[in-house]
C-alpha positions in Angstrom: -10.2 -35.0 -57.8 -11.9 -34.3 -61.1 -14.4 -31.8 -59.7 -11.6 -29.6 -58.2 -9.6 -29.7 -61.5 -12.7 -28.6 -63.3 -13.2 -25.7 -60.8 -9.6 -24.6 -61.3 -10.2 -24.4 -65.0 -13.5 -22.5 -64.4 -11.4 -20.1 -62.3 -9.0 -19.4 -65.1 -11.8 -18.8 -67.5 -13.7 -16.6 -65.1 -10.7 -14.3 -64.5 -9.8 -14.3 -68.2 -13.3 -13.1 -69.1 -12.8 -10.5 -66.4 -16.5 -9.9 -65.4 -17.6 -9.6 -61.8 -20.6 -11.8 -62.6 -18.4 -14.7 -63.8 -16.1 -14.4 -60.8 -19.0 -14.3 -58.4 -20.6 -17.3 -60.0 -17.4 -19.4 -59.8 -16.9 -18.4 -56.2 -20.3 -19.2 -54.9 -20.4 -22.5 -56.9 -17.1 -23.6 -55.3 -18.3 -22.4 -51.8 -21.6 -24.3 -52.1 -19.8 -27.5 -53.1 -17.3 -27.1 -50.2 -20.0 -26.5 -47.6 -22.4 -29.2 -48.6 -19.8 -32.0 -49.4 -17.4 -34.2 -47.5 -13.8 -34.0 -48.7 -10.3 -35.1 -47.8 -7.7 -32.7 -46.5 -6.1 -32.5 -50.0 -9.5 -31.8 -51.6 -10.2 -29.1 -49.1 -6.8 -27.6 -49.8 -7.7 -27.5 -53.5 -11.0 -25.7 -52.7 -8.8 -23.3 -50.8 -6.8 -22.4 -53.9 -10.0 -21.8 -55.9 -11.8 -19.8 -53.3 -8.7 -17.9 -52.2 -7.9 -16.7 -55.7 -11.5 -15.7 -56.4 -11.6 -13.8 -53.1 -8.8 -11.6 -54.3 -10.9 -10.5 -57.2 -14.2 -9.6 -55.5 -15.5 -6.5 -53.7 -15.6 -6.0 -49.9 -19.3 -6.8 -49.6 -18.8 -10.2 -51.3 -15.8 -11.0 -49.2 -17.8 -10.2 -46.1 -20.5 -12.6 -47.2 -17.8 -15.2 -47.9 -16.4 -14.7 -44.4 -19.8 -15.3 -42.9 -20.1 -18.6 -44.7 -16.5 -19.7 -43.9 -16.8 -18.8 -40.3 -19.6 -21.3 -39.8 -17.9 -24.1 -41.8 -15.9 -26.5 -39.6 -13.9 -27.8 -42.5 -13.2 -24.4 -44.2 -9.7 -24.3 -45.9 -7.1 -22.9 -43.5 -5.6 -20.7 -46.2 -8.9 -19.0 -46.8 -9.6 -18.5 -43.1 -6.2 -17.0 -42.6 -6.7 -14.8 -45.7 -10.0 -13.5 -44.4 -8.9 -13.1 -40.8 -6.0 -10.8 -41.9 -8.1 -8.7 -44.3 -7.8 -5.0 -43.4 -11.6 -4.6 -43.7 -13.2 -5.5 -40.4 -16.5 -6.4 -42.2 -14.4 -9.2 -43.8 -12.2 -10.2 -40.9 -14.8 -9.9 -38.2 -16.9 -13.0 -38.8 -14.0 -15.5 -38.8 -12.2 -13.8 -36.0 -15.3 -14.0 -33.8 -16.6 -17.5 -34.8 -14.3 -19.7 -36.8 -13.0 -22.8 -35.0 -10.3 -23.2 -37.7 -8.1 -20.4 -36.2 -5.5 -21.7 -33.9 -4.0 -19.8 -31.0 -0.8 -18.9 -32.8 -2.7 -17.3 -35.6 -4.9 -15.4 -33.2 -1.8 -14.1 -31.3 -0.2 -13.0 -34.6 -3.4 -11.2 -35.6 -3.8 -9.5 -32.2 -0.2 -8.3 -32.4 -0.4 -6.9 -35.9 -3.9 -5.7 -36.7 -6.0 -2.8 -35.4 -8.4 -2.3 -32.5 -11.4 -3.5 -34.5 -9.7 -6.8 -35.1 -8.8 -7.1 -31.4 -12.4 -6.4 -30.5 -13.6 -9.2 -32.7 -11.1 -11.6 -31.2 -12.3 -10.6 -27.7 -15.8 -11.8 -28.5 -14.8 -15.4 -29.4 -16.6 -18.2 -27.5 -13.3 -19.4 -26.1 -10.0 -17.5 -25.8 -6.7 -18.9 -24.4 -4.2 -17.2 -22.1 -1.6 -16.4 -24.8 -4.3 -14.5 -26.7 -5.7 -12.6 -23.8 -2.2 -11.6 -22.8 -2.0 -9.6 -26.0 -5.5 -8.3 -25.8 -5.1 -6.7 -22.4 -1.7 -5.1 -23.3 -2.6 -3.8 -26.8 -6.3 -3.4 -26.6 -8.1 -0.1 -26.0 -10.7 0.4 -23.3 -13.5 -1.2 -25.4 -11.4 -4.3 -26.1 -10.3 -4.8 -22.5 -13.8 -4.3 -21.2 -15.1 -6.8 -23.8 -12.6 -9.5 -23.0 -13.0 -9.2 -19.2 -16.8 -9.7 -19.6 -16.2 -12.8 -21.8 -16.8 -15.8 -19.6 -14.9 -18.0 -22.1 -11.7 -16.0 -21.8 -8.9 -17.4 -19.7 -6.2 -15.2 -18.2 -2.6 -15.8 -17.1 -1.4 -14.5 -13.7 0.5 -11.7 -15.5 -2.5 -10.9 -17.6 -4.7 -10.5 -14.5 -2.2 -8.3 -12.8 -2.0 -6.1 -15.9 -5.8 -5.8 -15.8 -5.6 -4.7 -12.2 -3.3 -1.9 -13.2 -5.5 -0.9 -16.1 -8.5 -0.9 -13.8 -7.1 1.9 -11.7 -9.3 4.9 -12.4 -11.7 2.8 -14.6 -14.6 1.9 -12.4 -16.4 -0.1 -15.1 -13.4 -2.3 -15.8 -12.6 -2.7 -12.1 -16.1 -3.9 -11.3 -16.3 -6.3 -14.3 -12.9 -7.8 -13.3 -14.1 -8.1 -9.7 -17.2 -10.0 -10.8 -15.2 -12.7 -12.6 -15.4 -16.1 -10.8 -12.0 -17.2 -11.9 -10.2 -14.2 -10.3 -8.0 -15.7 -7.5 -8.2 -14.2 -4.0 -4.8 -12.4 -4.1 -5.8 -10.7 -7.3 -9.1 -9.7 -5.9 -7.3 -8.3 -2.9 -5.1 -6.1 -5.1 -8.2 -5.0 -7.1 -10.1 -4.0 -3.9 -7.0 -2.2 -2.6 -6.8 0.0 -5.7 -10.6 0.4 -6.3 -12.6 3.6 -5.6 -14.9 3.6 -2.6 -18.0 3.2 -4.9 -16.5 0.2 -6.7 -15.4 -1.3 -3.4 -18.9 -1.1 -2.0 -20.5 -2.6 -5.1 -18.0 -5.5 -5.1 -18.5 -6.1 -1.4 -22.3 -6.3 -2.2 -21.9 -8.5 -5.3 -19.0 -10.7 -4.1 -19.6 -11.1 -0.3 -17.9 -14.4 -0.2 -14.6 -12.9 -1.4 -14.7 -9.9 0.8 -15.5 -12.1 3.8 -12.4 -14.1 3.2 -10.3 -11.0 3.1 -12.0 -9.4 6.1 -11.8 -12.5 8.2 -8.0 -12.6 7.8 -7.7 -8.9 8.5 -10.4 -7.7 11.0 -11.5 -10.7 13.0 -9.8 -9.9 16.2 -11.7 -12.5 18.2 -11.1 -15.4 15.9 -10.3 -19.0 17.1 -6.7 -19.2 15.9 -4.4 -18.8 18.9 -0.7 -19.5 18.8 0.8 -21.5 21.6 3.2 -18.5 21.9 0.3 -16.2 22.7 0.6 -12.7 24.1 -0.4 -13.9 27.6 2.9 -15.7 28.1 5.8 -14.1 30.1 8.2 -14.8 27.3 6.0 -12.7 25.0 6.4 -9.6 27.1 10.2 -10.1 27.3 10.4 -10.5 23.6 8.2 -7.4 23.1 10.4 -5.3 25.3 13.6 -6.4 23.4 12.2 -6.1 19.9 10.5 -2.8 20.6 13.8 -1.3 21.8 15.5 -2.7 18.8 13.0 -1.0 16.6 13.2 2.3 18.4 17.0 2.3 17.9 16.5 1.6 14.2 18.1 -1.8 14.3 15.0 -3.9 13.4 15.2 -5.0 9.8 15.1 -7.9 7.4 18.3 -9.5 8.7 17.0 -9.5 12.3 13.6 -10.9 11.3 15.4 -13.6 9.3 17.7 -14.5 12.2 14.7 -14.7 14.6 12.9 -17.0 12.1 15.8 -19.4 11.7 16.1 -19.7 15.5 12.3 -20.4 15.6 11.8 -17.4 17.9 8.1 -16.9 17.0 7.4 -14.1 19.5 10.2 -11.9 18.2 9.2 -12.6 14.6 5.5 -11.7 15.0 6.3 -8.6 17.1 9.0 -7.5 14.7 6.7 -7.9 11.6 3.9 -6.1 13.5 6.2 -3.1 14.1 7.6 -3.0 10.5 4.2 -3.4 8.9 2.0 -1.3 11.3 -0.3 -4.3 11.6 -1.5 -5.7 14.9 0.2 -8.8 16.2 -2.9 -11.0 15.8 -3.0 -10.3 12.1 0.7 -11.2 11.7 0.1 -14.4 13.7 -2.7 -15.4 11.3 -0.5 -14.6 8.3 2.3 -16.8 9.6 0.2 -19.8 10.5 -2.6 -19.7 7.9 -2.3 -22.7 5.5 -3.1 -20.3 2.7 0.2 -18.4 2.4 -1.0 -15.5 0.2 -1.1 -12.9 3.0 2.4 -13.8 4.2 3.8 -13.6 0.7 2.1 -10.2 0.1 3.4 -8.9 3.5 7.0 -10.0 2.7 6.9 -8.5 -0.8 5.5 -5.2 0.6 8.3 -5.0 3.2 10.9 -5.6 0.5 12.1 -9.0 1.9 14.1 -11.4 -0.2 12.9 -14.9 -1.1 15.4 -16.4 1.4 13.9 -14.4 4.3 10.3 -15.1 3.1 11.2 -18.8 2.9 12.4 -18.8 6.5 9.1 -17.3 7.6 7.2 -19.9 5.7 9.1 -22.7 7.4 8.5 -21.0 10.8 4.7 -21.0 10.4 4.5 -24.5 8.8 3.4 -27.5 10.8 6.4 -29.1 12.4 8.4 -26.5 10.3 8.1 -28.8 7.3 7.2 -27.8 3.7 7.1 -30.1 0.7 9.3 -29.2 -2.3 6.2 -28.7 -4.5 4.6 -26.3 -2.0 7.9 -24.4 -1.7 8.2 -24.1 -5.5 4.6 -22.9 -5.8 5.2 -20.3 -3.1 8.3 -19.1 -4.8 6.5 -18.8 -8.1 3.7 -16.8 -6.5 6.2 -14.6 -4.6 8.1 -13.8 -7.8 4.8 -12.8 -9.5 3.9 -10.3 -6.9 4.8 -6.6 -7.5 6.1 -4.5 -4.6 3.9 -1.6 -5.5 0.7 -3.6 -5.6 1.7 -5.5 -2.4 2.1 -2.3 -0.6 -1.3 -1.2 -1.8 -2.7 -4.4 -0.3 -0.9 -3.7 3.0 -2.5 -0.3 3.1 -5.8 -1.9 2.6 -5.2 -4.3 5.5 -4.2 -1.4 7.7 -7.3 0.6 6.7 -9.6 -2.4 7.4 -7.9 -3.0 10.7 -8.1 0.7 11.8 -11.8 0.8 10.7 -12.5 -2.3 12.8 -10.7 -0.8 15.8 -12.7 2.3 15.5 -15.9 0.2 15.7 -14.8 -1.6 18.9 -16.3 -0.5 22.2 -13.9 1.6 24.3 -13.3 -1.2 26.8 -12.4 -3.6 24.0 -9.9 -1.1 22.5 -8.3 -0.6 25.8 -7.9 -4.4 26.2 -6.3 -4.6 22.7 -3.9 -1.8 23.5 -2.8 -3.5 26.7 -1.7 -6.5 24.6 
């Protein structure tokens, strides 16, 4: 490429003469040619050599101007983009970190792991951010960075990233509310957020995300729902089971092993009564957790009670239709179970208990008496 060779010669001459004017003239000439032309990868690489060397010789203001131009160029030399992105001056690094499509995920992760908070903030403002990058931002970023990335609709979060955000949102009402407003937050994460949120944040989220809160409330407080097990509390076997399991609990012998044994024997009454006693949740809530096709509540319950995966699996099979679960479903459930943390699951359990107690307090006296009889 004759033009590029000529530019390299001009570079040597400009540096040799040692004037800012000559360097700037060569830089902007090369930049203009690059932006306005169409070149092969090799030719673009040659431009990168020219521009990169000149960028080392110019002041911060000129590098910042170069960064603005390179950020908007979809065929900017990768070497130049990398050089600008890792510049210590945020005025230089900012434009390419925020806007350049030439930065791949690996480079962004490296930058987020090694540079300062101003660089992380610029990355958090990109139009699109992958999970590997947000994982670093939510762990290394300060409050401003984390708030920025959670408000970014183009950011995608991994399961562990979301759970880390829930932990960071404790005591931070702004972050908690912004996280709760995201449409891509799954229900089990929203449950954990609600369980840890302040009363003010909880009220605002209940107002702004009623569809999510309704899902939670319906599984926790809807005493008069349509779901009824064929092993319902009206049967004689239920009262026999209740007497046996309650005695077992009173004597301190009701534990994970006994629940697991009941489940493997398909003794549904004993399982739901036992789980109710261990979790301090009403039997109808336990029944819903066992039989609901969405297994999130059951997984949270088992994790909160400190159950092993083997015991949890036996409960999943007990509540499944015809006691059958596909290998794929089982694998997905095990993955979700492993991701749950005991502490956060117990917070959700407390939330269930508080919602249920609140619902019971609102019931007429006659209805409460009816529930207590069962």
